[in-house]
N, C-alpha and C positions, 0 to 999 in steps of 0.2 A: 677429610675431616680427621680430628684427632682429638682423643681425651685422656685424663691421666695417665694412662698404661701405654700413650702411644699412639701408630696410627690405626683407624679403625680399618681395619681390613677383612675381605669377608672370609679369609681364614683362621680369623680369631674365635677362639671358643668364650661361650659365656655373653653374646651380644645380645644385649635388650632388644625387643622389636625397633625400638625408635633408632637405636645404634644401626641396626641390619639394614635399616633405609639410606643409611648413607656410608657404607661398607663399600669399602675400594676393593677391586681385582687388580688394582694395579701391585707391580712389585716394590713399594717403597715402605720404607721401614722409620724414616725421621720428618722432623719438621723440615727440616732442611730441603729433603725430596721434594716432599709435597709444594712445598715453594716456587721447585724449580719449574718455570715456566708458566706457573699458576698466573691467572688474570686478576685474582682477590685473595684478600686474607682478612678475616673476619677474626680478632682475638678477642678472647673472654676472660682469658686466663690471668696470667702474673706479668709483672714488669721484666724486661729484659731477657723475655725468651725469643727474639728475633735480632738476628743483627743485621750490619748494612749489606755484607755480602747475599744474604737471603732477598733483600728486598731487590738487589742488582740482577739477581736471576729471576726474576718476575719476568712474564711477559711484558709486550710494549702496551704502555698507558695503564699501567697495574692499579688496583685499588687496596688501598690498607687501612681498614679499620682497627686500630690498636685501642682497644676499649677499655683494658685494665686500667683501676684508677686505686692509688692516685699515680700508679707509674704504668705508664703506657708498656704494651712486648718491647716497643721500639719508640726511641722518642721521635717526634716530629722533627728535632734539628737532625738527627744521625739519618733519617731517611730521605729527607729532601735534599740531604747532601749528595746522594747516590743516584737520585732519579728526579731529572727536570719534569717526566712525562706524569708524573705519579698525581694522582687523588689520596690525598691523605687526611682522616681524621680520627680524633681521639676522644677520649671522656673528658678534657682539660678544659678549661676557659680560657686559658691563656695562646692556644694555640687556634689557625684557625680550623672550622668544621666540628665544632665542640657537640658529640653525639651524645645525648644525656637523658633521661627521663623527664628534666625539667621542661623540654617542649611536649611530649607526649602526655602524661599523665592529668596536668592542672587542665588542659584544652581538652582532652576526652571525657573529664568529669564537668568542667564548664558546660559543655554540648549537652552532657546528660541530665545536667539540672536544667537547663535551659528548654528542653523539650518533656521535662517531667519525666525520665526514663524511669523504671525501677531497678535496671540491670544494664549492664555492659556487655555487648556480643561481638562477636568477629566483625561485623558488618559496620559496626561502629569505628572500633579500630582502624579498618581498614580506610574510611570515610577518613580520619584524623589524618594518618599517614599520607592520602592522596593530598589532603587541603595542606598540609604542610609542604608538602613537594611542589606544589602549584605554588605557595607563596614564595617558595625559593626563588624562582623565574621572576617573580613580578619586580619593576623598579624598586629599590629600597629606600625608604624617606632619609633625608637627609640628616634628622636627629637619630636616627640609628646608625647611620656612619657615621656620626660624631661621637656616638656615645662610646664606638670601639675604637674610636682613634683611627679612622679609616676615613678616606676622601670621599670613596665614594665604592662600596659595595655592590658587586656586578657576580650574576650567577655565574661558576667557572670553576675552576679547580680548587680556590681558596675561599669558595661561600658556595657550597652545595645544600646547606642547609640553613634556616633562619636564625639568627643570634634569639638567644632567651629572653633578651629586654625589647624584643620587636612586638611595640603593644598591638598589630596587627592580628597576631598569634591568637 
């Protein structure tokens, strides 16, 4: 894990309790070193932080969630050029697998309203995430595929999360 000061290492001074939980004892100092051989990258930083070479250095079948918006840490086009086995998501609607709060928040709130809940708790959030994950594996109605210019959306590398306009959500 990295923050604005670099790799969160166990030997760094002044780490918060939360960062201490994720501190690495590995001898790595850069994002490039951290990504080498990594199974996954979850970016919540700023655009252009990840190079195609960094994605190429990752483990087999890597997962890259480049979620900086509007410009992800690496563009979808750059990443898929170097890895055919890549599972890629961004916060952008013009790429497959848009990860965005447009899926979570409205439906958590709708569920809370439907049951007349007075608050949102962790169990509700987890239930919403599981329901969204389960929905991604179901057969996608033709009207959803057509709305996104696709003939057939099927769970796989390019469809790991339902589309925001899916009325089943």
